[in-house]
C-alpha positions in Angstrom: -12.9 19.1 14.6 -9.4 17.7 14.2 -8.7 20.2 11.5 -10.3 23.3 13.0 -10.0 23.0 16.8 -6.7 21.2 17.4 -3.4 22.8 16.9 -0.7 20.5 15.5 2.0 19.6 18.0 4.4 18.3 15.5 5.0 17.1 11.9 5.3 13.7 10.3 6.9 13.5 6.8 5.8 10.5 4.8 7.1 8.9 1.7 5.2 9.0 -1.6 3.7 5.5 -1.2 2.3 6.3 2.2 0.8 9.6 0.9 -0.9 7.8 -2.0 -2.2 5.1 0.4 -3.7 7.8 2.6 -5.1 10.1 0.0 -6.2 7.8 -2.8 -7.0 4.6 -0.9 -8.2 5.7 2.5 -5.6 3.7 4.4 -4.1 4.3 7.9 -0.5 5.6 8.3 1.9 2.8 9.2 5.4 3.3 10.5 7.0 2.0 7.3 5.8 5.1 5.5 7.3 7.6 7.9 10.5 9.2 6.9 10.9 12.1 9.4 9.4 13.3 12.7 9.5 16.8 14.1 8.1 18.4 17.2 7.3 17.2 20.7 4.0 15.3 20.9 2.5 12.4 22.8 -0.3 9.9 22.2 -3.5 11.5 21.1 -2.0 14.8 20.0 -2.8 16.3 16.6 0.1 16.3 14.1 0.5 17.6 10.5 1.2 15.0 7.8 3.6 16.3 5.2 4.6 14.8 1.8 8.2 14.7 0.7 7.6 18.2 -0.8 7.1 19.3 2.9 3.5 20.5 2.1 0.9 19.6 4.6 -1.8 17.3 3.1 -3.5 15.9 6.3 -3.8 16.1 10.0 -4.4 13.4 12.4 -4.3 12.1 16.0 -1.1 10.2 16.6 -0.9 6.8 18.4 2.8 7.1 19.4 4.9 9.9 21.0 7.5 11.7 18.9 10.2 9.9 20.8 8.8 6.4 20.0 7.9 7.3 16.5 11.4 8.4 15.8 12.5 4.9 16.8 10.0 3.0 14.7 9.9 5.3 11.6 10.5 3.2 8.5 10.0 -0.1 10.3 7.4 -2.7 9.4 4.5 -3.1 11.8 5.6 -6.5 13.0 8.9 -4.9 14.2 7.3 -2.4 16.6 7.4 -4.7 19.6 11.0 -5.7 19.2 12.0 -2.0 18.8 10.0 -0.5 21.6 9.4 -3.5 23.9 5.7 -3.1 23.3 3.2 -2.7 20.5 0.3 -0.4 21.4 -1.0 0.0 17.8 -0.3 -1.1 14.3 -1.0 2.3 13.0 0.8 5.6 13.6 -2.5 7.4 12.7 -5.6 5.4 12.1 -7.7 6.4 9.1 -10.7 7.2 11.4 -8.4 9.8 13.1 -7.1 11.4 9.9 -8.5 14.4 8.0 -7.3 15.1 4.5 -6.7 18.7 3.4 -7.5 19.8 -0.1 -4.5 18.9 -2.2 
């Protein structure tokens, strides 16, 4: 339903290591793998996940707003609280809320 019923409200570009962790190892997306954030989205919105080639490879429900994600992109999970003043989630997108596209 994430793929077919929800329209993406933004895009998250991830580095090659994060893409591999998501696609090959079934991991969640952490802030350290995020390199760029585009669009205007809030908690729970659907977003497109792009590789560094800017091709969409997944869609998911995001745990942080675009504004907050722009602040924590590239950061380690243990730095989220010091950057935002709170830490709602370790993951930007939890694996259970992520759908891979055919790549």
